[in-house]
N, C-alpha and C positions, 0 to 999 in steps of 0.2 A: 504494500500500500504506500503510495506516494504521500509525502508530507510537505508542509510549508511552515516557515518560521514567522510568527507574528508577535505583536506586543499588545496586551490589553491592560490599560491603566498603568503602564510602565512595567508590567510583568512580562518577561519573554516566555513564549510558549511554542512548542512544536505540536501541530495538530494535523489531522488528516486533510489532504487537499479536497476541495469540493464541498466541504461543509459550510454552513452559514456562520455568521458572526455570533448569532444567538447560541448555536450549538457549541461553538468554541468557548464562549463565555461559561456555559454550563460545565464544560470539562475543566475549566480553571476555577470553578466555584464562585463565579461572579454572577450575581442575579441581575437580570434585565427584565423589567416589567413588560407584560404583554396583555392583550385583551382578545384580539382576533385570532391569535395563534393558539393552536392545540396540537399536541404531539401526534394525534391520529389523523390529522388533516394536512392537506397541502398548504404551503405558505402562500399568503397573498399580500401581506404588507398593507392591510386596509386601514387599521386604526391609528398607525403612526405613534403608538405609545412606546414602542421598543426602539425608537431612533437612537443612533449613536453618532459620534463625531469621528470621521476617518480622515487622517492626514491627507492633504492635497485634494480633498473633495469639498467643493464650495457649499453643498447642501448636506444636511443631516441625512443619514441613510437608515432604512428599516433593517434592523439586525436580523429579523426572522427570515428575510429573503435575500440578504446581501452576502455573497460568497466571500470567503477569505482568499487572500493572495499573498504571495511571498513578500516579506518585509512590510506587511501592513501594520499600521499603528492606530489603535482604537482607544477612544476615551468614552466610557459609558456613563460617567456622572459629572461631566464638565458643567459649568454654569449655563452654557448655551443649551446643552442637552436637557438639563433639569427644567429650565424655563419653558422649553418646547413641550415637555411632558405635562407640566402643569397647565399650559395653555390648551392642550388636547383634552385634558380632563375637564377643564372649565367649560369648554364647548360641549362636551358630551352631557354634562350635568344641566346645561342650559337648554338643550334641545327638547327633552321630554321630562315627564314627571318622575324624578328619582328621589322623591322624599322618602328616606330610608325607614322612618318610623312605621310606615304602613306596608312595607314590602316583606314578603315571605322570606326572601333571601338575605335580609339584613343579618349581618354577621358571617354570611357565607358568600357574599357577592364579590366578585373579582373587581368590579368597578369601584365599589365602596372601599375595599381594601387598598386599592391604589390611591384613592383620594386621601385616605388617612396617611398612607406612606409618603405622600407628597405634600402634606401639610394643608390640604384644603379644608377650610372651615365655613366657607360660603362661596357662591359663584357670583362673579362681578357683572355678568351680562343679564339683561332683562330676560325673565323666564315666564312667559305668559301661560305655559303648560296647557296648550289646547287639549281637549278631551279626546283621546284616541279610543278605539273600540277594544273590548275584551272578547275574544273568540272562545266561548266555552262549549262549542258544538261537538268536541270530541269527548268520549266517555271518560277517559282516564287522566288527561292533562289539558290545560288551557293555555291560550296565548294572550298575554297582556301587552299590547303594543305600546302602552305608556312606559314600560320598563325597557323596551328594546333599544339597543345602541347600534343596530344595523351592522354588527360585526360579521354577519353572514356565516357564522359557524354552522348554524342549523341548515343553511342551504347546502353547504359543502358536505355536511354529514349525510343529508338525505340523498345527495347526488353521488358523491365520491365513495361513500362507504356502503350505503344500502342500495344505491343505483335505482332509487324510486323516482327521483326528480319531481317530487310534488311541490317543493318549496322554491320560491323565487322572489323577485321584487317587482313592484310596479311604481310608476311615477318617478320624479327626480327631485334632487335637492332636498329641501326640508320636508317635502311631501312624500318622500320615499317610504314605502311600507313593505314589510314582509308579507307575502301572499301565498296562497295555495292554488295551483293550477291557474285558471283564468279568473283569479280573484273570487274563488268560491269559498264558502265557509269550510274550515278544515274538516268538519264532520261530514261534509258532502263531497269531499275531494277524493283524490286517489291515495290519500294518506293511509298507511297500513298500521299506524299507531305502534310502531316498534319502539318508540321512545329514544332513539339515538340522538335526535335533535334536542330532546329534553336533557339528556345527560351532558351534552357539550355546551349548553347555554351558560354564559358566564354571569348572567344577571337574573332578575326575577321575572323575565319576560315569559318563560315557559315554566309552568308550575304543575307539579304532580298533585292531583286532588287528594290522594290518600294521606300523603306525608306532609302536606302544607301546614306550616305553623306547629309542627309536632316536635321541633328541636333542631338546633343548629348542628352543623357537622361535628363540632367538638362534644356535643351532648349524646351522640349516638355511637353504637358499637357496630363494627362491620365484621361479618363472618364470611370468610372465603369458602365458597361451596361450588357445587355442580348442579345445573338445572336437570331435573329428572322428568321433563315433560316431552322429550323425544330423544332419539338415540344420538343426536349430534352432541349432547352433553356439554352445553356451553358453560364456561366458567363464569361464576357470578359473585357478587358481593351483596350480602343480605344485611340491610341496615335495621337495627333494633334499638329501642329505647325502653327502659323499664321492662325488659323481657317481652316486649311486644314488637313484632315485625312491622316496619314502616314502609319499606320499599325494597326493590331489587334493582341493582345496578349491574351492568356488564363489566367484566374484568378486562381491562385493556391489554393485560399481559397473557390472556388466555388464547387458545387456538381460534376462538371466535372473534378475536381482536376487539373485544368490548361490545360487539353487537348482540342484542337479544331480540326476540320477537314479542308480539303482544301477549302470547301465552306465558312465556317465561318471566316477562317483566311485570305484567299486570294481572292476567287471569290467575296466576299462581296465588295471588293474595286477595282474589275477589271470589271466594267460595261462598255459594249461596246455600249449600246443603247443610242440614243439621248435623252437628258433631256428635259422635257416640262418646259417652262419658264414663260408662261403667259396664262391666260384664252383665249379661242378661241371659236368663233361661226361660224358655217358654213353658208355662204351666197353665193347664186348663185353657189352652189356646191364646194366652196372653204372655208377652215378654215381661218378666219381672226382674228387677235388679238382683244381682248375686255377688258374692265375693269372688275373687280370683280363684281361690282354692276350690270353692264349690263348682265353679264353671269348668275348671280343668279336670277335676275328679269326674264330673259328669261326662265330659268328652272322652276321657281315658276309658271309662267304663263302657261307653258305646263302641269305641274302636276295638277293645278287647273282645267284646261280645260278638263282633262281626267277623265272618271269615275274611282272611286277608285279601282275597280276590274281590270281595264285595265292598271294600273300602278304598277310597281314593282321596288324594289331596291335590288341590289346584292352587298354583301360586302365580301371581301376576309378574310379568317381566319388568315391572316398575320396582320390584323389591330389590334391596341392596344385596351386595355379595354376602354379607354376614347373615342376612335373613334367609337367603336361598340355601346357604350351607346348613343353617340350623334346621330348616324344613326337611332337607335330605336326611340329616341325622335323626330327627325325631320320628319321621314317618317311614322312610325306606330302611334305615339302618336298625332302628329300635323295634319297629312294628311290622316290617315287611310290607308296608303299604306303598303302592305306586304313587309317585309325585309327577304331576303333569303341569303344563303351562296353560294359562288362560288365553294367551295370544298365540297365533300361528307361529310355528317354528320352521326354519328352512330345512329342507331335506338334503342331507349330505354335508351340511356345514357351510361356512363362508368360503370365498376364494381368497385366501390370505396372500397379500404381498406388501402389507405395511403402508397402505395409502394414508396420506395426511391431508387435512383441509388446505394447508398451505400449498400443496402441489397443484391445486386448482389455478393458482395465480400464474403458473408457468406453462399451463397446458395450452396447446394449439387447437386441440379438438376435444370437446367434452361430450360424452354420451350420458344421457339421462334415460334410464331403462325402467319403465313401468313404475315410476314413483312420482307423486305430485308434490314437488318440493315446496311450493309456496302455500300449500295447504297443510302439509304434515311435517316438514323439516325446513322451516322458513329461512333460518339463518344460512343454511346451505344454499337455498335458492337465491338469497340476496348475493351471496359471494359469486355464484355462477353467473347470475344476471350482470354483475359488474364486469365479468370477463367479456361479455358481448360488446362492451364499449371499446375494448382494445382489439376488436375484430377476431376474437377466437370463435371457432365454429362450434355451435351448440346443436347437437343432434338429439332429438327427442324420439324415443322408441316406445310407443304405448298404443293401446287399442281404445282406451276410454278418454273422456274429457280430461284435460290437464291444463293447469293454470300457467305453466311455463311455455305454452305453445306460442304465445305472442313474442317470446324472446328467442325462439329456436330458429336456426338458419335452415333446418330441414327436419321433416317429420316422417317416420316410417312406422308401419304396424309391426308388432312383434314378429309376425311371420316373415317379415322382410329384413330382419336384423342382419342376416348375412350380407345383404346388399349394402346396408349402412356401414358395416365393418370394412367392406372392400374399398370404401372411400378413403380410408386411412393411408397416409403416405409414410414411407419408411423413416423420413426425417422428422416427423411430427411427434410432439409429446402429447400422449393421449391419456385422458382421465375418464374413468367410468364410474358413475354412481348408480347403484341399482337396488331394487327392492330385494331384500335378502331371501325372501321365500318365493323366488321365481320358480316357474316350472322346470323340471329337470332338463328338458330339451333346450331351453334358453340358457340355462346354467352351463351346459356342455359347450355351447358356442363361446361363452365368456371364458371358459377354462383355457381356450386356445390363446387368449389375450394376456394371461397373467404374467408372462415374461416380457410383454411388449408394451403394456399400459399399466397405469396406476388404477387399482380397483378399490372401491369403497362400498361396502354394503350398508344399507339403512334398514333398521328394524322397526317393528310395530310397537315397541316399548323401549324405554330408556336402557334397560339392562338385560335385554333379551339375549345378547351375546353371551352373557354369563349363564343364563338358563340353558342355552344350547350346549355350552361347554360341560355342564354338569350332567348332560344326558337326559334332560327332561323331554317328555313327549307332549305333543299337542293333542287335545281332544276333550270334549265335554260329554262324551257318550256315557251317561250315568243311569240309563234306564234300569239296569239291574244292580245299581249301587245301593248299599244299605246305609253307608256313612260317607258323607262328602264334606271335606274340610276345605273352605275357600278362603285363601289369603288374598284379599283384593286391594289392600291399602286404599288409595283414593280413586281406584278405577271404577267408573260407572259401568256396571254390568249391563250388557245388551239384553233386550227382551228375550232373545233366543237363548242366551246363557241362563237367564233367570228361569225360564221355562224348563230347560234341560236339567238344571241343578235341582230344582224343586221336586223332580221325580224321585230323588233319593228319600229314603225313609227318615234320615237324620242328617240335618245340615248345620254346619258351623260356619258362620260368617266372621272373619277376622278382618276388620277394616276401619276406616276413619269416619265414615258417614252412614246415616241410617236409611239411605235410599233403597237398599236391598234387604233391610232387616226383616221385612214381611215374609221372606222365604226361609228364614233361619229358625232353628230350634235353640241354638246358643249363639249369642253375639259377644265378640271380644273386641274392645276398642283398641285402635292402633294410633301411634303418633302420626302427625302430618309431616310433610316433606321437610319442614324447617326445624323439626324437633329431634331428629335421629342422626346419629353418627355412623359413618361407614364408607363404602366406596361402590362405584359401579364401573362397568366397562363401556366406554363410549364407542362411537362408530369408527374411530381410529384404532380401536383395539387397545387403548391405553386405560389403565386403572386410574380413575379420577376420584379424588376425595369428596365426600359429602359431609359437611360440618353442621352441627346443631347451632342454630342462631338464637333459639329460645328454648327454655326448659319445657318438658312435658307437663301438662296439667296434672294435678293430683288425681290419682285413680287410673291414669294411663301408664302402661308399661311398654318398654321397648319390645319389638317383635322377637328379637333373638332371645331375650330373657323369658318370654312366654313360651316359646318353642322349646327352650332348654328345660323348663319346668315340666312341660308336657312329655318331653322325652324321658325324663326321670320316672314319670308315672307309667309310661308304656314299657 
């Protein structure tokens, strides 16, 4: 790597060639204030707060976009620089209503922080504060144009990271406004409510409805975890205060590069079903509260009384590694009871070759085979959609409706997969993302690609890869079953599953919510996703940690603990 020699504030440095002055200053431990800059976004030099003085340059230069060069001399805190930064801040405060007392971001606002850092106690320019609209048409977060500083971070996040291109600007000068599509309300626009714009906003212009006014950043605790709502397994930061989850943020250092979808960021904390709070046993047709010992004794008695071949256990692929292991130990090892998956499992296993999400960014040709990414694995869909803008070929192979069709350069039915594969050139980097439970004939065709392309399977549940590695089988054929133990966690059982499971003489439901309690003879409450510790295997085949962000309520026990106690009884 080539380097250049520069001087910042009189300190000589040797830094990599091609980096910006801002990046070089960070390497030297010199802080330069920014507003429009964000590490995950391209540099645009819009706000001019990061200006520095460069020798032999008549004008101040934006450090976020100005590259270093040999023998460069930079001053980051000269009188001229500090005067310009204060002037920029004064103009920003005079343009719109930044009265901090009434702002949700007070204490966490980057604009407010820089005002304090630069000694602003008032703004010298007339500030009539015209009343700008507040767009509250989205379900989970709103846009307050009064707080906007037009840094355009949201525009770049929507376009450059998510490739949705909903957000833009209209009008000019003091009338410039952030807008959605052709100036439509955000709730009626093409916005997918992924919340990426919300996470990069430096002020109180974009506000999360659930966590607003619930505590400044210094008041909350962040737990690094993994999203368990699809097999992409995005890395997350769960914010809690007083043991209550407030919001979910994307981890910029994760393989998802900070991006989440509406499910992982918002739906995960917007549960409408009633929580199960205590074990229950059905007596005289009615579920009545019971102790854990009473419920587990009752279950063990029923399992022991049933012939082994007449008892079955079903476990959702959303269960963590430790829970799956405990279920195998309790039922298969201790009682000889078969353990099955509630979700479909691939026949023959995945086609392993270590594909990673980052490989998408270098791919010349991307195959999407029988999986609707923007419906079921949205963050993966966003990343592939972004590749379309660098003219990568996106080949969609499916027989049913698919939301990625508008971004595909070509579409083939599954029966014509051979024709699609013939289009690959020897010099191309090929990435294939496919539904893990494809028919055997289609999988055989992909088998021939495993040494020529990067392959990544996507599953119907977050940890189904682990279920498969443990040898679980799929099936809810319980017509002749006497005892059915169903570990559903927060999975909403389909009507078909409910009807099939109810055919058993004795049903145990181990889950978080009461939506399927009517089919059960015994109910065991389970912790929700932000209350249990463990790990899962994501689509990359990597074990990813899941951390508890809040304690379990009194009366709820970890699934592994419950299964271990049941194993002892069996």
